[in-house]
C-alpha positions in Angstrom: 28.5 -2.3 14.6 26.4 -0.9 11.7 22.8 0.1 12.1 20.4 -2.7 11.0 18.8 -2.3 7.6 15.2 -1.0 7.6 12.6 -2.8 5.5 11.9 -1.2 2.2 8.4 -0.9 0.7 7.9 -2.7 -2.6 4.6 -2.2 -4.5 4.6 -5.7 -6.1 7.0 -8.6 -6.5 8.1 -9.2 -10.1 5.7 -11.5 -12.1 8.6 -13.8 -13.0 11.7 -15.2 -11.2 14.4 -13.9 -13.6 15.9 -13.8 -17.1 18.3 -16.0 -18.9 20.4 -15.1 -21.9 19.5 -16.8 -25.2 22.1 -19.0 -26.9 24.4 -19.6 -23.9 24.7 -22.7 -21.7 23.1 -22.6 -18.3 25.1 -20.3 -16.0 26.1 -21.5 -12.6 26.5 -18.0 -11.1 23.4 -15.9 -11.9 23.3 -12.3 -10.9 20.9 -11.9 -7.9 18.8 -8.7 -7.9 17.0 -8.1 -4.6 13.4 -7.0 -4.7 14.3 -3.5 -3.5 16.7 -3.2 -6.4 14.0 -4.4 -8.8 11.6 -1.8 -7.3 14.2 1.0 -7.8 14.6 0.1 -11.5 10.8 0.0 -11.9 10.3 3.4 -10.2 13.1 5.3 -11.9 13.4 3.7 -15.3 9.8 2.4 -16.0 7.6 4.8 -14.0 10.0 7.7 -14.6 10.0 9.0 -11.0 12.9 11.1 -9.9 15.1 9.7 -7.1 13.6 12.0 -4.4 10.1 10.9 -5.3 11.0 7.2 -5.6 12.7 7.3 -2.2 9.5 8.6 -0.6 7.5 5.8 -2.3 9.9 3.2 -1.0 10.1 4.7 2.5 13.8 5.2 2.5 16.2 8.2 2.4 17.3 9.6 -1.0 21.0 8.7 -0.5 19.9 5.1 0.4 17.7 5.0 -2.7 20.7 6.2 -4.8 22.8 3.3 -3.5 20.1 0.7 -4.1 19.5 2.0 -7.6 23.2 2.1 -8.5 23.7 -1.4 -7.2 20.8 -2.6 -9.4 22.2 -0.9 -12.5 25.6 -2.4 -11.9 24.2 -5.9 -11.6 22.1 -5.5 -14.8 25.2 -4.3 -16.6 27.2 -7.2 -15.3 24.5 -9.7 -16.5 24.4 -8.1 -20.0 28.1 -7.8 -20.5 29.1 -11.2 -19.1 26.0 -13.0 -20.4 24.7 -14.1 -17.0 21.2 -15.0 -15.9 19.3 -12.6 -13.6 17.4 -13.9 -10.6 15.0 -11.8 -8.5 14.9 -12.8 -4.8 15.2 -11.7 -1.2 16.0 -8.4 0.3 14.7 -6.6 3.4 11.3 -5.6 2.0 7.6 -5.7 2.6 4.9 -5.7 -0.1 2.3 -2.9 -0.3 -0.6 -5.4 -1.0 -1.4 -8.9 0.2 -0.1 -11.5 -2.2 -1.0 -15.2 -2.5 0.7 -18.1 -4.2 -1.1 -21.1 -5.7 0.5 -24.5 -4.7 -1.1 -26.1 -7.8 0.0 -23.9 -10.7 2.6 -21.8 -8.9 1.2 -18.4 -9.9 1.4 -15.3 -7.7 -1.6 -13.0 -7.5 -2.7 -10.1 -5.3 -5.9 -9.5 -3.6 -6.9 -5.8 -3.9 -10.4 -6.2 -2.3 -9.2 -6.8 1.2 -12.7 -6.8 2.6 -13.5 -10.0 0.7 -12.0 -13.4 1.6 -9.8 -15.1 -1.0 -10.8 -18.7 -1.7 -9.5 -19.7 -5.1 -6.5 -19.2 -7.4 -7.3 -16.5 -9.9 -5.6 -18.5 -12.7 -6.4 -22.1 -12.3 -9.3 -22.0 -9.7 -7.6 -24.3 -7.2 -8.3 -23.8 -3.5 -4.7 -24.9 -2.6 -3.5 -21.3 -2.0 -1.5 -19.6 0.8 -0.5 -16.1 1.6 2.8 -15.2 0.0 5.6 -14.5 2.4 9.0 -13.1 1.6 11.9 -15.5 1.9 13.3 -14.1 5.1 9.9 -14.5 6.8 9.6 -18.1 5.7 13.1 -18.9 7.1 12.2 -17.2 10.4 8.9 -19.1 10.7 10.6 -22.5 10.0 13.1 -22.1 12.9 
């Protein structure tokens, strides 16, 4: 039996749910990029960290980071070449800061001042907010 996957640290979730190619009909089979794969692309290709530095930031070994990064790049290439949509979701991750979702407008926002209580949505001002939970936590809590 393989060893269970450790949770990977992700700084922030993406500010959007995915991408869709322009000029093609809706795709039934989008490419799913996990949050840890998104984070590996952000760290290596956007922040320009080396793989050793990025693996330390994510709290995983360098070989594991390499596998996650390679998987993300393959999925992006598949989406570009085949004209598929990209959807960001799931994965075995935890977020570095507390995030909240607004049930009124649907926005996600973080709360860097942890000593202050959050009462309102930072975008629309609604008080109908809840702490953001990753998909696997929500499914566990519902059972």
